mmCIF file of the N, C-alpha and C atoms, coordinates in Angstrom:
data_MODEL
# 
_entry.id   MODEL 
# 
loop_
_atom_site.group_PDB 
_atom_site.id 
_atom_site.type_symbol 
_atom_site.label_atom_id 
_atom_site.label_alt_id 
_atom_site.label_comp_id 
_atom_site.label_asym_id 
_atom_site.label_entity_id 
_atom_site.label_seq_id 
_atom_site.pdbx_PDB_ins_code 
_atom_site.Cartn_x 
_atom_site.Cartn_y 
_atom_site.Cartn_z 
_atom_site.occupancy 
_atom_site.B_iso_or_equiv 
_atom_site.pdbx_formal_charge 
_atom_site.auth_seq_id 
_atom_site.auth_comp_id 
_atom_site.auth_asym_id 
_atom_site.auth_atom_id 
_atom_site.pdbx_PDB_model_num 
ATOM 1   N N  . MET A 1 1  ? 8.317  -27.062 66.273 1.00 0.00 ? 1  MET A N  1 
ATOM 2   C CA . MET A 1 1  ? 9.378  -26.494 67.083 1.00 0.00 ? 1  MET A CA 1 
ATOM 3   C C  . MET A 1 1  ? 8.911  -26.439 68.529 1.00 0.00 ? 1  MET A C  1 
ATOM 4   N N  . GLY A 1 2  ? 9.882  -26.359 69.414 1.00 0.00 ? 2  GLY A N  1 
ATOM 5   C CA . GLY A 1 2  ? 9.551  -26.262 70.820 1.00 0.00 ? 2  GLY A CA 1 
ATOM 6   C C  . GLY A 1 2  ? 9.708  -27.564 71.581 1.00 0.00 ? 2  GLY A C  1 
ATOM 7   N N  . HIS A 1 3  ? 10.101 -28.653 70.880 1.00 0.00 ? 3  HIS A N  1 
ATOM 8   C CA . HIS A 1 3  ? 10.220 -29.942 71.540 1.00 0.00 ? 3  HIS A CA 1 
ATOM 9   C C  . HIS A 1 3  ? 11.231 -29.879 72.690 1.00 0.00 ? 3  HIS A C  1 
ATOM 10  N N  . ASN A 1 4  ? 12.385 -29.297 72.454 1.00 0.00 ? 4  ASN A N  1 
ATOM 11  C CA . ASN A 1 4  ? 13.396 -29.197 73.510 1.00 0.00 ? 4  ASN A CA 1 
ATOM 12  C C  . ASN A 1 4  ? 12.909 -28.339 74.671 1.00 0.00 ? 4  ASN A C  1 
ATOM 13  N N  . GLU A 1 5  ? 12.164 -27.283 74.368 1.00 0.00 ? 5  GLU A N  1 
ATOM 14  C CA . GLU A 1 5  ? 11.613 -26.455 75.439 1.00 0.00 ? 5  GLU A CA 1 
ATOM 15  C C  . GLU A 1 5  ? 10.639 -27.266 76.289 1.00 0.00 ? 5  GLU A C  1 
ATOM 16  N N  . MET A 1 6  ? 9.849  -28.136 75.661 1.00 0.00 ? 6  MET A N  1 
ATOM 17  C CA . MET A 1 6  ? 8.931  -28.981 76.430 1.00 0.00 ? 6  MET A CA 1 
ATOM 18  C C  . MET A 1 6  ? 9.704  -29.931 77.340 1.00 0.00 ? 6  MET A C  1 
ATOM 19  N N  . LEU A 1 7  ? 10.790 -30.510 76.840 1.00 0.00 ? 7  LEU A N  1 
ATOM 20  C CA . LEU A 1 7  ? 11.615 -31.407 77.658 1.00 0.00 ? 7  LEU A CA 1 
ATOM 21  C C  . LEU A 1 7  ? 12.232 -30.654 78.836 1.00 0.00 ? 7  LEU A C  1 
ATOM 22  N N  . ILE A 1 8  ? 12.756 -29.475 78.577 1.00 0.00 ? 8  ILE A N  1 
ATOM 23  C CA . ILE A 1 8  ? 13.364 -28.677 79.647 1.00 0.00 ? 8  ILE A CA 1 
ATOM 24  C C  . ILE A 1 8  ? 12.307 -28.244 80.652 1.00 0.00 ? 8  ILE A C  1 
ATOM 25  N N  . GLY A 1 9  ? 11.153 -27.823 80.165 1.00 0.00 ? 9  GLY A N  1 
ATOM 26  C CA . GLY A 1 9  ? 10.066 -27.425 81.052 1.00 0.00 ? 9  GLY A CA 1 
ATOM 27  C C  . GLY A 1 9  ? 9.649  -28.557 81.972 1.00 0.00 ? 9  GLY A C  1 
ATOM 28  N N  . GLU A 1 10 ? 9.564  -29.760 81.432 1.00 0.00 ? 10 GLU A N  1 
ATOM 29  C CA . GLU A 1 10 ? 9.213  -30.933 82.238 1.00 0.00 ? 10 GLU A CA 1 
ATOM 30  C C  . GLU A 1 10 ? 10.297 -31.215 83.283 1.00 0.00 ? 10 GLU A C  1 
ATOM 31  N N  . ALA A 1 11 ? 11.565 -31.122 82.879 1.00 0.00 ? 11 ALA A N  1 
ATOM 32  C CA . ALA A 1 11 ? 12.667 -31.388 83.800 1.00 0.00 ? 11 ALA A CA 1 
ATOM 33  C C  . ALA A 1 11 ? 12.735 -30.356 84.929 1.00 0.00 ? 11 ALA A C  1 
ATOM 34  N N  . LEU A 1 12 ? 12.283 -29.145 84.683 1.00 0.00 ? 12 LEU A N  1 
ATOM 35  C CA . LEU A 1 12 ? 12.366 -28.077 85.681 1.00 0.00 ? 12 LEU A CA 1 
ATOM 36  C C  . LEU A 1 12 ? 11.141 -27.973 86.582 1.00 0.00 ? 12 LEU A C  1 
ATOM 37  N N  . LYS A 1 13 ? 10.132 -28.810 86.361 1.00 0.00 ? 13 LYS A N  1 
ATOM 38  C CA . LYS A 1 13 ? 8.946  -28.765 87.230 1.00 0.00 ? 13 LYS A CA 1 
ATOM 39  C C  . LYS A 1 13 ? 9.358  -29.030 88.668 1.00 0.00 ? 13 LYS A C  1 
ATOM 40  N N  . GLY A 1 14 ? 8.920  -28.177 89.550 1.00 0.00 ? 14 GLY A N  1 
ATOM 41  C CA . GLY A 1 14 ? 9.241  -28.325 90.963 1.00 0.00 ? 14 GLY A CA 1 
ATOM 42  C C  . GLY A 1 14 ? 10.533 -27.647 91.375 1.00 0.00 ? 14 GLY A C  1 
ATOM 43  N N  . VAL A 1 15 ? 11.308 -27.157 90.413 1.00 0.00 ? 15 VAL A N  1 
ATOM 44  C CA . VAL A 1 15 ? 12.557 -26.458 90.719 1.00 0.00 ? 15 VAL A CA 1 
ATOM 45  C C  . VAL A 1 15 ? 12.235 -24.977 90.888 1.00 0.00 ? 15 VAL A C  1 
ATOM 46  N N  . LYS A 1 16 ? 12.794 -24.364 91.924 1.00 0.00 ? 16 LYS A N  1 
ATOM 47  C CA . LYS A 1 16 ? 12.545 -22.943 92.153 1.00 0.00 ? 16 LYS A CA 1 
ATOM 48  C C  . LYS A 1 16 ? 13.141 -22.119 91.022 1.00 0.00 ? 16 LYS A C  1 
ATOM 49  N N  . ARG A 1 17 ? 12.405 -21.128 90.598 1.00 0.00 ? 17 ARG A N  1 
ATOM 50  C CA . ARG A 1 17 ? 12.802 -20.250 89.496 1.00 0.00 ? 17 ARG A CA 1 
ATOM 51  C C  . ARG A 1 17 ? 14.176 -19.624 89.732 1.00 0.00 ? 17 ARG A C  1 
ATOM 52  N N  . GLU A 1 18 ? 14.483 -19.278 90.975 1.00 0.00 ? 18 GLU A N  1 
ATOM 53  C CA . GLU A 1 18 ? 15.743 -18.628 91.301 1.00 0.00 ? 18 GLU A CA 1 
ATOM 54  C C  . GLU A 1 18 ? 16.944 -19.566 91.176 1.00 0.00 ? 18 GLU A C  1 
ATOM 55  N N  . GLN A 1 19 ? 16.705 -20.862 91.046 1.00 0.00 ? 19 GLN A N  1 
ATOM 56  C CA . GLN A 1 19 ? 17.792 -21.831 90.994 1.00 0.00 ? 19 GLN A CA 1 
ATOM 57  C C  . GLN A 1 19 ? 18.305 -22.107 89.582 1.00 0.00 ? 19 GLN A C  1 
ATOM 58  N N  . VAL A 1 20 ? 17.629 -21.599 88.572 1.00 0.00 ? 20 VAL A N  1 
ATOM 59  C CA . VAL A 1 20 ? 18.030 -21.893 87.197 1.00 0.00 ? 20 VAL A CA 1 
ATOM 60  C C  . VAL A 1 20 ? 18.078 -20.627 86.353 1.00 0.00 ? 20 VAL A C  1 
ATOM 61  N N  . ILE A 1 21 ? 18.833 -20.708 85.299 1.00 0.00 ? 21 ILE A N  1 
ATOM 62  C CA . ILE A 1 21 ? 18.871 -19.654 84.284 1.00 0.00 ? 21 ILE A CA 1 
ATOM 63  C C  . ILE A 1 21 ? 18.432 -20.304 82.977 1.00 0.00 ? 21 ILE A C  1 
ATOM 64  N N  . VAL A 1 22 ? 17.383 -19.749 82.384 1.00 0.00 ? 22 VAL A N  1 
ATOM 65  C CA . VAL A 1 22 ? 16.858 -20.280 81.128 1.00 0.00 ? 22 VAL A CA 1 
ATOM 66  C C  . VAL A 1 22 ? 16.957 -19.183 80.074 1.00 0.00 ? 22 VAL A C  1 
ATOM 67  N N  . SER A 1 23 ? 17.675 -19.466 79.014 1.00 0.00 ? 23 SER A N  1 
ATOM 68  C CA . SER A 1 23 ? 17.837 -18.520 77.919 1.00 0.00 ? 23 SER A CA 1 
ATOM 69  C C  . SER A 1 23 ? 17.275 -19.149 76.648 1.00 0.00 ? 23 SER A C  1 
ATOM 70  N N  . VAL A 1 24 ? 16.521 -18.378 75.885 1.00 0.00 ? 24 VAL A N  1 
ATOM 71  C CA . VAL A 1 24 ? 15.939 -18.897 74.650 1.00 0.00 ? 24 VAL A CA 1 
ATOM 72  C C  . VAL A 1 24 ? 16.346 -18.031 73.464 1.00 0.00 ? 24 VAL A C  1 
ATOM 73  N N  . LYS A 1 25 ? 16.467 -18.676 72.309 1.00 0.00 ? 25 LYS A N  1 
ATOM 74  C CA . LYS A 1 25 ? 16.668 -17.972 71.046 1.00 0.00 ? 25 LYS A CA 1 
ATOM 75  C C  . LYS A 1 25 ? 15.295 -17.888 70.373 1.00 0.00 ? 25 LYS A C  1 
ATOM 76  N N  . PHE A 1 26 ? 15.100 -16.862 69.604 1.00 0.00 ? 26 PHE A N  1 
ATOM 77  C CA . PHE A 1 26 ? 13.823 -16.719 68.918 1.00 0.00 ? 26 PHE A CA 1 
ATOM 78  C C  . PHE A 1 26 ? 14.037 -16.133 67.535 1.00 0.00 ? 26 PHE A C  1 
ATOM 79  N N  . GLY A 1 27 ? 13.030 -16.278 66.698 1.00 0.00 ? 27 GLY A N  1 
ATOM 80  C CA . GLY A 1 27 ? 13.045 -15.643 65.380 1.00 0.00 ? 27 GLY A CA 1 
ATOM 81  C C  . GLY A 1 27 ? 13.171 -16.583 64.207 1.00 0.00 ? 27 GLY A C  1 
ATOM 82  N N  . ALA A 1 28 ? 13.611 -17.817 64.436 1.00 0.00 ? 28 ALA A N  1 
ATOM 83  C CA . ALA A 1 28 ? 13.796 -18.751 63.322 1.00 0.00 ? 28 ALA A CA 1 
ATOM 84  C C  . ALA A 1 28 ? 12.442 -19.264 62.828 1.00 0.00 ? 28 ALA A C  1 
ATOM 85  N N  . LEU A 1 29 ? 12.313 -19.373 61.521 1.00 0.00 ? 29 LEU A N  1 
ATOM 86  C CA . LEU A 1 29 ? 11.090 -19.900 60.906 1.00 0.00 ? 29 LEU A CA 1 
ATOM 87  C C  . LEU A 1 29 ? 11.401 -21.222 60.217 1.00 0.00 ? 29 LEU A C  1 
ATOM 88  N N  . ARG A 1 30 ? 10.445 -22.130 60.257 1.00 0.00 ? 30 ARG A N  1 
ATOM 89  C CA . ARG A 1 30 ? 10.606 -23.434 59.597 1.00 0.00 ? 30 ARG A CA 1 
ATOM 90  C C  . ARG A 1 30 ? 9.523  -23.598 58.541 1.00 0.00 ? 30 ARG A C  1 
ATOM 91  N N  . ASP A 1 31 ? 9.867  -24.357 57.486 1.00 0.00 ? 31 ASP A N  1 
ATOM 92  C CA . ASP A 1 31 ? 8.867  -24.665 56.461 1.00 0.00 ? 31 ASP A CA 1 
ATOM 93  C C  . ASP A 1 31 ? 8.139  -25.953 56.848 1.00 0.00 ? 31 ASP A C  1 
ATOM 94  N N  . ALA A 1 32 ? 7.200  -26.380 56.021 1.00 0.00 ? 32 ALA A N  1 
ATOM 95  C CA . ALA A 1 32 ? 6.379  -27.560 56.321 1.00 0.00 ? 32 ALA A CA 1 
ATOM 96  C C  . ALA A 1 32 ? 7.207  -28.835 56.455 1.00 0.00 ? 32 ALA A C  1 
ATOM 97  N N  . ALA A 1 33 ? 8.354  -28.895 55.791 1.00 0.00 ? 33 ALA A N  1 
ATOM 98  C CA . ALA A 1 33 ? 9.212  -30.082 55.852 1.00 0.00 ? 33 ALA A CA 1 
ATOM 99  C C  . ALA A 1 33 ? 10.175 -30.039 57.035 1.00 0.00 ? 33 ALA A C  1 
ATOM 100 N N  . GLY A 1 34 ? 10.151 -28.952 57.814 1.00 0.00 ? 34 GLY A N  1 
ATOM 101 C CA . GLY A 1 34 ? 11.023 -28.831 58.968 1.00 0.00 ? 34 GLY A CA 1 
ATOM 102 C C  . GLY A 1 34 ? 12.336 -28.130 58.696 1.00 0.00 ? 34 GLY A C  1 
ATOM 103 N N  . GLY A 1 35 ? 12.535 -27.671 57.466 1.00 0.00 ? 35 GLY A N  1 
ATOM 104 C CA . GLY A 1 35 ? 13.758 -26.949 57.126 1.00 0.00 ? 35 GLY A CA 1 
ATOM 105 C C  . GLY A 1 35 ? 13.662 -25.483 57.511 1.00 0.00 ? 35 GLY A C  1 
ATOM 106 N N  . TRP A 1 36 ? 14.807 -24.817 57.553 1.00 0.00 ? 36 TRP A N  1 
ATOM 107 C CA . TRP A 1 36 ? 14.841 -23.393 57.875 1.00 0.00 ? 36 TRP A CA 1 
ATOM 108 C C  . TRP A 1 36 ? 14.312 -22.586 56.697 1.00 0.00 ? 36 TRP A C  1 
ATOM 109 N N  . SER A 1 37 ? 13.427 -21.646 56.968 1.00 0.00 ? 37 SER A N  1 
ATOM 110 C CA . SER A 1 37 ? 12.870 -20.841 55.880 1.00 0.00 ? 37 SER A CA 1 
ATOM 111 C C  . SER A 1 37 ? 13.118 -19.351 56.066 1.00 0.00 ? 37 SER A C  1 
ATOM 112 N N  . GLY A 1 38 ? 13.805 -18.976 57.108 1.00 0.00 ? 38 GLY A N  1 
ATOM 113 C CA . GLY A 1 38 ? 14.106 -17.561 57.316 1.00 0.00 ? 38 GLY A CA 1 
ATOM 114 C C  . GLY A 1 38 ? 13.995 -17.170 58.774 1.00 0.00 ? 38 GLY A C  1 
ATOM 115 N N  . TYR A 1 39 ? 13.937 -15.858 58.990 1.00 0.00 ? 39 TYR A N  1 
ATOM 116 C CA . TYR A 1 39 ? 13.886 -15.304 60.331 1.00 0.00 ? 39 TYR A CA 1 
ATOM 117 C C  . TYR A 1 39 ? 12.836 -14.212 60.379 1.00 0.00 ? 39 TYR A C  1 
ATOM 118 N N  . ASP A 1 40 ? 12.254 -14.008 61.554 1.00 0.00 ? 40 ASP A N  1 
ATOM 119 C CA . ASP A 1 40 ? 11.258 -12.960 61.725 1.00 0.00 ? 40 ASP A CA 1 
ATOM 120 C C  . ASP A 1 40 ? 11.546 -12.228 63.031 1.00 0.00 ? 40 ASP A C  1 
ATOM 121 N N  . GLY A 1 41 ? 11.980 -10.993 62.926 1.00 0.00 ? 41 GLY A N  1 
ATOM 122 C CA . GLY A 1 41 ? 12.310 -10.210 64.106 1.00 0.00 ? 41 GLY A CA 1 
ATOM 123 C C  . GLY A 1 41 ? 11.359 -9.059  64.357 1.00 0.00 ? 41 GLY A C  1 
ATOM 124 N N  . ARG A 1 42 ? 10.199 -9.081  63.667 1.00 0.00 ? 42 ARG A N  1 
ATOM 125 C CA . ARG A 1 42 ? 9.228  -8.006  63.907 1.00 0.00 ? 42 ARG A CA 1 
ATOM 126 C C  . ARG A 1 42 ? 8.755  -8.065  65.364 1.00 0.00 ? 42 ARG A C  1 
ATOM 127 N N  . PRO A 1 43 ? 8.477  -6.918  65.980 1.00 0.00 ? 43 PRO A N  1 
ATOM 128 C CA . PRO A 1 43 ? 8.077  -6.902  67.390 1.00 0.00 ? 43 PRO A CA 1 
ATOM 129 C C  . PRO A 1 43 ? 6.903  -7.839  67.704 1.00 0.00 ? 43 PRO A C  1 
ATOM 130 N N  . GLN A 1 44 ? 5.895  -7.875  66.862 1.00 0.00 ? 44 GLN A N  1 
ATOM 131 C CA . GLN A 1 44 ? 4.755  -8.751  67.130 1.00 0.00 ? 44 GLN A CA 1 
ATOM 132 C C  . GLN A 1 44 ? 5.160  -10.223 67.061 1.00 0.00 ? 44 GLN A C  1 
ATOM 133 N N  . ALA A 1 45 ? 6.050  -10.560 66.141 1.00 0.00 ? 45 ALA A N  1 
ATOM 134 C CA . ALA A 1 45 ? 6.524  -11.943 66.040 1.00 0.00 ? 45 ALA A CA 1 
ATOM 135 C C  . ALA A 1 45 ? 7.352  -12.317 67.263 1.00 0.00 ? 45 ALA A C  1 
ATOM 136 N N  . VAL A 1 46 ? 8.187  -11.398 67.746 1.00 0.00 ? 46 VAL A N  1 
ATOM 137 C CA . VAL A 1 46 ? 8.980  -11.657 68.945 1.00 0.00 ? 46 VAL A CA 1 
ATOM 138 C C  . VAL A 1 46 ? 8.058  -11.935 70.122 1.00 0.00 ? 46 VAL A C  1 
ATOM 139 N N  . LYS A 1 47 ? 7.035  -11.124 70.268 1.00 0.00 ? 47 LYS A N  1 
ATOM 140 C CA . LYS A 1 47 ? 6.057  -11.322 71.346 1.00 0.00 ? 47 LYS A CA 1 
ATOM 141 C C  . LYS A 1 47 ? 5.414  -12.704 71.230 1.00 0.00 ? 47 LYS A C  1 
ATOM 142 N N  . ASN A 1 48 ? 5.073  -13.108 70.021 1.00 0.00 ? 48 ASN A N  1 
ATOM 143 C CA . ASN A 1 48 ? 4.454  -14.407 69.783 1.00 0.00 ? 48 ASN A CA 1 
ATOM 144 C C  . ASN A 1 48 ? 5.418  -15.550 70.116 1.00 0.00 ? 48 ASN A C  1 
ATOM 145 N N  . PHE A 1 49 ? 6.658  -15.468 69.634 1.00 0.00 ? 49 PHE A N  1 
ATOM 146 C CA . PHE A 1 49 ? 7.655  -16.507 69.927 1.00 0.00 ? 49 PHE A CA 1 
ATOM 147 C C  . PHE A 1 49 ? 7.814  -16.680 71.436 1.00 0.00 ? 49 PHE A C  1 
ATOM 148 N N  . LEU A 1 50 ? 7.961  -15.560 72.143 1.00 0.00 ? 50 LEU A N  1 
ATOM 149 C CA . LEU A 1 50 ? 8.210  -15.641 73.580 1.00 0.00 ? 50 LEU A CA 1 
ATOM 150 C C  . LEU A 1 50 ? 6.979  -16.105 74.355 1.00 0.00 ? 50 LEU A C  1 
ATOM 151 N N  . ALA A 1 51 ? 5.794  -15.772 73.881 1.00 0.00 ? 51 ALA A N  1 
ATOM 152 C CA . ALA A 1 51 ? 4.573  -16.256 74.544 1.00 0.00 ? 51 ALA A CA 1 
ATOM 153 C C  . ALA A 1 51 ? 4.506  -17.781 74.497 1.00 0.00 ? 51 ALA A C  1 
ATOM 154 N N  . TYR A 1 52 ? 4.823  -18.358 73.347 1.00 0.00 ? 52 TYR A N  1 
ATOM 155 C CA . TYR A 1 52 ? 4.821  -19.821 73.238 1.00 0.00 ? 52 TYR A CA 1 
ATOM 156 C C  . TYR A 1 52 ? 5.926  -20.443 74.085 1.00 0.00 ? 52 TYR A C  1 
ATOM 157 N N  . SER A 1 53 ? 7.100  -19.817 74.121 1.00 0.00 ? 53 SER A N  1 
ATOM 158 C CA . SER A 1 53 ? 8.185  -20.331 74.953 1.00 0.00 ? 53 SER A CA 1 
ATOM 159 C C  . SER A 1 53 ? 7.794  -20.298 76.428 1.00 0.00 ? 53 SER A C  1 
ATOM 160 N N  . LEU A 1 54 ? 7.138  -19.227 76.860 1.00 0.00 ? 54 LEU A N  1 
ATOM 161 C CA . LEU A 1 54 ? 6.703  -19.141 78.257 1.00 0.00 ? 54 LEU A CA 1 
ATOM 162 C C  . LEU A 1 54 ? 5.681  -20.217 78.607 1.00 0.00 ? 54 LEU A C  1 
ATOM 163 N N  . GLN A 1 55 ? 4.832  -20.588 77.661 1.00 0.00 ? 55 GLN A N  1 
ATOM 164 C CA . GLN A 1 55 ? 3.879  -21.677 77.914 1.00 0.00 ? 55 GLN A CA 1 
ATOM 165 C C  . GLN A 1 55 ? 4.609  -22.988 78.172 1.00 0.00 ? 55 GLN A C  1 
ATOM 166 N N  . ARG A 1 56 ? 5.703  -23.201 77.479 1.00 0.00 ? 56 ARG A N  1 
ATOM 167 C CA . ARG A 1 56 ? 6.444  -24.460 77.615 1.00 0.00 ? 56 ARG A CA 1 
ATOM 168 C C  . ARG A 1 56 ? 7.418  -24.444 78.787 1.00 0.00 ? 56 ARG A C  1 
ATOM 169 N N  . LEU A 1 57 ? 7.949  -23.274 79.132 1.00 0.00 ? 57 LEU A N  1 
ATOM 170 C CA . LEU A 1 57 ? 9.003  -23.193 80.139 1.00 0.00 ? 57 LEU A CA 1 
ATOM 171 C C  . LEU A 1 57 ? 8.574  -22.578 81.467 1.00 0.00 ? 57 LEU A C  1 
ATOM 172 N N  . ALA A 1 58 ? 7.510  -21.809 81.480 1.00 0.00 ? 58 ALA A N  1 
ATOM 173 C CA . ALA A 1 58 ? 6.984  -21.120 82.672 1.00 0.00 ? 58 ALA A CA 1 
ATOM 174 C C  . ALA A 1 58 ? 7.846  -19.930 83.104 1.00 0.00 ? 58 ALA A C  1 
ATOM 175 N N  . SER A 1 59 ? 9.142  -19.928 82.788 1.00 0.00 ? 59 SER A N  1 
ATOM 176 C CA . SER A 1 59 ? 10.022 -18.833 83.179 1.00 0.00 ? 59 SER A CA 1 
ATOM 177 C C  . SER A 1 59 ? 11.170 -18.728 82.181 1.00 0.00 ? 59 SER A C  1 
ATOM 178 N N  . ILE A 1 60 ? 11.502 -17.503 81.808 1.00 0.00 ? 60 ILE A N  1 
ATOM 179 C CA . ILE A 1 60 ? 12.633 -17.258 80.909 1.00 0.00 ? 60 ILE A CA 1 
ATOM 180 C C  . ILE A 1 60 ? 13.499 -16.183 81.554 1.00 0.00 ? 60 ILE A C  1 
ATOM 181 N N  . THR A 1 61 ? 14.789 -16.452 81.660 1.00 0.00 ? 61 THR A N  1 
ATOM 182 C CA . THR A 1 61 ? 15.719 -15.498 82.260 1.00 0.00 ? 61 THR A CA 1 
ATOM 183 C C  . THR A 1 61 ? 16.220 -14.491 81.232 1.00 0.00 ? 61 THR A C  1 
ATOM 184 N N  . SER A 1 62 ? 16.581 -14.971 80.040 1.00 0.00 ? 62 SER A N  1 
ATOM 185 C CA . SER A 1 62 ? 17.086 -14.068 79.009 1.00 0.00 ? 62 SER A CA 1 
ATOM 186 C C  . SER A 1 62 ? 16.653 -14.550 77.628 1.00 0.00 ? 62 SER A C  1 
ATOM 187 N N  . THR A 1 63 ? 16.674 -13.614 76.690 1.00 0.00 ? 63 THR A N  1 
ATOM 188 C CA . THR A 1 63 ? 16.279 -13.929 75.316 1.00 0.00 ? 63 THR A CA 1 
ATOM 189 C C  . THR A 1 63 ? 17.381 -13.503 74.361 1.00 0.00 ? 63 THR A C  1 
ATOM 190 N N  . LEU A 1 64 ? 17.535 -14.262 73.289 1.00 0.00 ? 64 LEU A N  1 
ATOM 191 C CA . LEU A 1 64 ? 18.557 -13.975 72.287 1.00 0.00 ? 64 LEU A CA 1 
ATOM 192 C C  . LEU A 1 64 ? 17.937 -14.061 70.898 1.00 0.00 ? 64 LEU A C  1 
ATOM 193 N N  . PRO A 1 65 ? 17.970 -12.986 70.134 1.00 0.00 ? 65 PRO A N  1 
ATOM 194 C CA . PRO A 1 65 ? 17.457 -13.088 68.771 1.00 0.00 ? 65 PRO A CA 1 
ATOM 195 C C  . PRO A 1 65 ? 18.365 -13.966 67.920 1.00 0.00 ? 65 PRO A C  1 
ATOM 196 N N  . ARG A 1 66 ? 17.760 -14.729 67.019 1.00 0.00 ? 66 ARG A N  1 
ATOM 197 C CA . ARG A 1 66 ? 18.554 -15.532 66.085 1.00 0.00 ? 66 ARG A CA 1 
ATOM 198 C C  . ARG A 1 66 ? 19.362 -14.601 65.203 1.00 0.00 ? 66 ARG A C  1 
ATOM 199 N N  . ARG A 1 67 ? 20.514 -15.072 64.750 1.00 0.00 ? 67 ARG A N  1 
ATOM 200 C CA . ARG A 1 67 ? 21.313 -14.253 63.841 1.00 0.00 ? 67 ARG A CA 1 
ATOM 201 C C  . ARG A 1 67 ? 20.513 -13.996 62.561 1.00 0.00 ? 67 ARG A C  1 
ATOM 202 N N  . GLY A 1 68 ? 20.793 -12.926 61.911 1.00 0.00 ? 68 GLY A N  1 
ATOM 203 C CA . GLY A 1 68 ? 20.114 -12.624 60.667 1.00 0.00 ? 68 GLY A CA 1 
ATOM 204 C C  . GLY A 1 68 ? 18.887 -11.755 60.822 1.00 0.00 ? 68 GLY A C  1 
ATOM 205 N N  . LEU A 1 69 ? 18.587 -11.333 62.036 1.00 0.00 ? 69 LEU A N  1 
ATOM 206 C CA . LEU A 1 69 ? 17.396 -10.517 62.255 1.00 0.00 ? 69 LEU A CA 1 
ATOM 207 C C  . LEU A 1 69 ? 17.731 -9.035  62.097 1.00 0.00 ? 69 LEU A C  1 
ATOM 208 N N  . ILE A 1 70 ? 18.244 -8.665  60.955 1.00 0.00 ? 70 ILE A N  1 
ATOM 209 C CA . ILE A 1 70 ? 18.653 -7.277  60.775 1.00 0.00 ? 70 ILE A CA 1 
ATOM 210 C C  . ILE A 1 70 ? 17.610 -6.431  60.062 1.00 0.00 ? 70 ILE A C  1 
ATOM 211 N N  . ALA A 1 71 ? 16.523 -7.037  59.610 1.00 0.00 ? 71 ALA A N  1 
ATOM 212 C CA . ALA A 1 71 ? 15.488 -6.274  58.911 1.00 0.00 ? 71 ALA A CA 1 
ATOM 213 C C  . ALA A 1 71 ? 14.798 -5.302  59.863 1.00 0.00 ? 71 ALA A C  1 
ATOM 214 N N  . VAL A 1 72 ? 14.726 -5.651  61.142 1.00 0.00 ? 72 VAL A N  1 
ATOM 215 C CA . VAL A 1 72 ? 14.142 -4.779  62.155 1.00 0.00 ? 72 VAL A CA 1 
ATOM 216 C C  . VAL A 1 72 ? 15.253 -4.430  63.143 1.00 0.00 ? 72 VAL A C  1 
ATOM 217 N N  . PRO A 1 73 ? 15.596 -3.158  63.265 1.00 0.00 ? 73 PRO A N  1 
ATOM 218 C CA . PRO A 1 73 ? 16.683 -2.766  64.170 1.00 0.00 ? 73 PRO A CA 1 
ATOM 219 C C  . PRO A 1 73 ? 16.409 -3.203  65.611 1.00 0.00 ? 73 PRO A C  1 
ATOM 220 N N  . ILE A 1 74 ? 17.461 -3.579  66.322 1.00 0.00 ? 74 ILE A N  1 
ATOM 221 C CA . ILE A 1 74 ? 17.330 -4.045  67.703 1.00 0.00 ? 74 ILE A CA 1 
ATOM 222 C C  . ILE A 1 74 ? 16.636 -3.013  68.585 1.00 0.00 ? 74 ILE A C  1 
ATOM 223 N N  . GLU A 1 75 ? 16.881 -1.743  68.337 1.00 0.00 ? 75 GLU A N  1 
ATOM 224 C CA . GLU A 1 75 ? 16.243 -0.698  69.141 1.00 0.00 ? 75 GLU A CA 1 
ATOM 225 C C  . GLU A 1 75 ? 14.729 -0.765  69.025 1.00 0.00 ? 75 GLU A C  1 
ATOM 226 N N  . ARG A 1 76 ? 14.240 -1.030  67.813 1.00 0.00 ? 76 ARG A N  1 
ATOM 227 C CA . ARG A 1 76 ? 12.794 -1.106  67.616 1.00 0.00 ? 76 ARG A CA 1 
ATOM 228 C C  . ARG A 1 76 ? 12.226 -2.370  68.248 1.00 0.00 ? 76 ARG A C  1 
ATOM 229 N N  . ARG A 1 77 ? 12.940 -3.499  68.113 1.00 0.00 ? 77 ARG A N  1 
ATOM 230 C CA . ARG A 1 77 ? 12.443 -4.735  68.709 1.00 0.00 ? 77 ARG A CA 1 
ATOM 231 C C  . ARG A 1 77 ? 12.278 -4.570  70.211 1.00 0.00 ? 77 ARG A C  1 
ATOM 232 N N  . TRP A 1 78 ? 13.257 -3.956  70.884 1.00 0.00 ? 78 TRP A N  1 
ATOM 233 C CA . TRP A 1 78 ? 13.183 -3.804  72.336 1.00 0.00 ? 78 TRP A CA 1 
ATOM 234 C C  . TRP A 1 78 ? 12.215 -2.700  72.728 1.00 0.00 ? 78 TRP A C  1 
ATOM 235 N N  . ARG A 1 79 ? 12.143 -1.627  71.957 1.00 0.00 ? 79 ARG A N  1 
ATOM 236 C CA . ARG A 1 79 ? 11.216 -0.544  72.276 1.00 0.00 ? 79 ARG A CA 1 
ATOM 237 C C  . ARG A 1 79 ? 9.776  -1.022  72.187 1.00 0.00 ? 79 ARG A C  1 
ATOM 238 N N  . ASP A 1 80 ? 9.475  -1.871  71.185 1.00 0.00 ? 80 ASP A N  1 
ATOM 239 C CA . ASP A 1 80 ? 8.100  -2.286  70.925 1.00 0.00 ? 80 ASP A CA 1 
ATOM 240 C C  . ASP A 1 80 ? 7.666  -3.530  71.690 1.00 0.00 ? 80 ASP A C  1 
ATOM 241 N N  . ARG A 1 81 ? 8.544  -4.135  72.489 1.00 0.00 ? 81 ARG A N  1 
ATOM 242 C CA . ARG A 1 81 ? 8.147  -5.361  73.185 1.00 0.00 ? 81 ARG A CA 1 
ATOM 243 C C  . ARG A 1 81 ? 7.158  -5.023  74.303 1.00 0.00 ? 81 ARG A C  1 
ATOM 244 N N  . ARG A 1 82 ? 6.233  -5.923  74.510 1.00 0.00 ? 82 ARG A N  1 
ATOM 245 C CA . ARG A 1 82 ? 5.228  -5.745  75.576 1.00 0.00 ? 82 ARG A CA 1 
ATOM 246 C C  . ARG A 1 82 ? 4.848  -7.111  76.127 1.00 0.00 ? 82 ARG A C  1 
ATOM 247 N N  . TRP A 1 83 ? 5.778  -7.763  76.771 1.00 0.00 ? 83 TRP A N  1 
ATOM 248 C CA . TRP A 1 83 ? 5.476  -9.065  77.358 1.00 0.00 ? 83 TRP A CA 1 
ATOM 249 C C  . TRP A 1 83 ? 5.689  -9.040  78.841 1.00 0.00 ? 83 TRP A C  1 
# 
């Protein structure tokens, strides 16, 4: 995963951060064959997803949890974030 983020990151090199809006979805999990295997909305997983996205994109304007992340309430995900 992350191929599209790498393409976007490459296309945005040299563009001022204030000139673009970059929004990412997070939480989706894939199995070894590339199929969807579920979602992970735990605070530590969110931090991990966004850290990898920042490596590929350098800047993120907004984040959107994937649908189905109801195992961890949104209040806890946002309260526990530390990025």
